[in-house]
N, C-alpha and C positions, 0 to 999 in steps of 0.2 A: 524568531528563527525562520530563515527563508527556506523555501522548498524550490530547488532549481532542477527538478528531476524530470520534467517533461521536456524533451529535447527541442521541440519546436515551440516558438512563442506565438500564441494566438491572441495575446492581450489587446492588440490593436486592430482586431478584426471582428467588431460587434455583429455586423450583418452576417458574416460567415459563421459566427457562433450559433446563430439561430438554425442554420442548416445542419451544423454539426450536432446540435442537441436533438434535432429531428432524426438524424441518422442513428444517433446513439439510442434513442427511444425505440426505434424500429428493431435494432439489434437486440435490445433487452427483451422486447416482446417475443422475438424469435427463440430466445433461450428457454422460453416456457414450452416450446414445441419440439426442440431437437438439441443435441449436443452442439456446443459452439464450434467444434472442429468440423461439423457437418454443415454448418451454415455458410452459404456462398455469398459473394459480393452481389450477385444477381438477386438472391433472396432478400438481402437488406435493401437494395435499391428498389425492388418491386414493392416491398412493404412500405417503404418511405415515399413511393411515388416519384422517384427521380431516375435519371439515367445512370448507367454504370460510370460514365465519364464524370458525372457530377460527384459521385463518391470518391473517385480517384483524384479529383481536384482538391479534396479536403484531407484525404487519408491515403497513405501508401498502400495499406492493406488492412484486413480486419483486425489484425493484432495491434497495429498502431491505434486503431479506433478503440480497442479494448484498454490500452494504456491511457488514452485520453479520458475515457469514462472513469477509470480508477482514480486518475489524478484530479479531474475537475469535480467529480461527484462524491468521492470518498475521502481522499487524502487532504487536498488543499483546504476545503472548508473546515474539516474536523481538526486539522493540525495548526490552524491559525493561533498564534500566541502560545504555542507549546513551550513548556519549561520543565526544569527538574522537579518543580513542586506539583505540576498538574499533568505530567505525561500519562499517568495511569488513567486519569479522567478522560483525556483525549483518546487514549486507546479504547477505553470503554465505549466512547461515542462511535468510534469506527466499527467496533464489533457489533454494537447495537444496530447500526445502519445495515451492516452486512446481514444480520439476522432478519431485519425487516424486509430485505430483498433477497432472501436466502436462495430462491431458485436461480436467480442470476449469478450470484457469487459462488454458489456451490457448483453450478454448471461450468462457469469459466475457470474456476480453480481446478476442477477435475479434467476439463477437456482443452485447456490452454495452459497447462500447469507450468511448463518451462518459461513461457513469456511472463506469466504473472509472478512466479516466484522470483525471477530475476529482477523484475521491477520492484517488488516489495522489499527485496534485499537492498536495493539501491536507496530506497526511501529510509528504511530502518538504519542502514549503516551511516548515512549522512546525519540522521537525527542523533544517533548515539555518539558519533564523532564530536558533534557540537556540544552534546551534554557532558561528555568526558572532559572536553576542553574547559568547560565552566567549573566542573567539579574539581579538576586537578590544577587549581590556580597556582599552587606552589611547585608545579612541574616535578612531581614525584615520579611520574612515568615518562619513559622515553617515547619519542614519536612512534617508533616501531611498536612499542607496547600498546600505545593508545589505539593504533590501527587494529591490532590483534584483538583487543578487548571489544572494540566497536563491532568488528565482524562476528566475534563470539556471541555477543548479545543479539545482533541482528539475525544471525542464523537461528538462534534459540527462539526468539520471538516469532519469526516467520514460520519456522517449523511447527510451532504450537498452533498458530493461527490456521495453517494449511490443514493440519490433522483435525483440528476442531471443525473446520468447514467440511472436510471429507466425511467426518463422522456424523454429519447432520446438524451441527451447531446445537447440540443438546444442552451443554452447560450454559448457564446464564452469562451474558457478556460481562456484567459487573463482577461476577465471581471469578471468571477467567482473568480479567484485568487485575483483580486483587492478588490472585495467585502469582501472576507474572511480576507484579510490583514487589511482593515479598521475596520472590526468587532473586530479583535483581538487587534488592537491598542486601540480602545475604552475600551475594557475589561481591558487591561493592565493599562491604565490610571486610570480607576475606582478602580482597586485593590490598586494602590499605593497612590491615593488620600485618600482612606479609611484607609490605613495603616498609612499614615501621621497623619490623624485625631486622631488615637488611641494613637499616641506617646505622 
C-alpha cells in the first residue's frame, strides 16, 4: 500500500535530506521549550546553526516542516506493508512512537492542530479507501458509499488519536489500538449485514 501524501518528493535528494533531518531535530528540541505556534523560523535556524534562507530552501514554512516530520519519521516507516490483517499492529506502532516522543507530538497536536489533523485525515482516508477496495471485492458498495465509509473511519480514528494525545496519552498504545480494531470490526460487520439485507 503506497503512501503518496507528502506533496513534494524528496526521494532523490539524499544530501538535502541530511539538512532536513538536522532542521527537524532542531524543531523537535525547541518543542520541549515552547509551544510550536510560538517557535519562529529564526528560532529553528539559530538552533540548527543555519541561515533563514537555508531553511526556506528546504521548506516553505514551519508547518511544511511539521508535515515532513510526521511523514518521514512517523507514518512512512510504520505503515510500510500495511494490510487489512495487520493495520492494528501498524497503528499500535504509530501510537507507541508518539508516546515515546510525547512532548513533541502532544505539543504539535495542541499548537498546530489544524495542520496536523488535516494531514492525519489525508493519511487515514487514503488508507481506508484502499482497505475498503480490498474488502469489497464483490462491489457491494457504490463508489460514493466507499468514500463516505472511508471518511467516517478516518475521522473516527483521527479524532480518537487527537483526544488521546491531548489527554496526555495515558492509555497504553496497544490497548487503544485494540479498541479501535474492535470498533472497526463491528462497523464492518454492520455494513455488510445491512448490505446483505438490501440484496
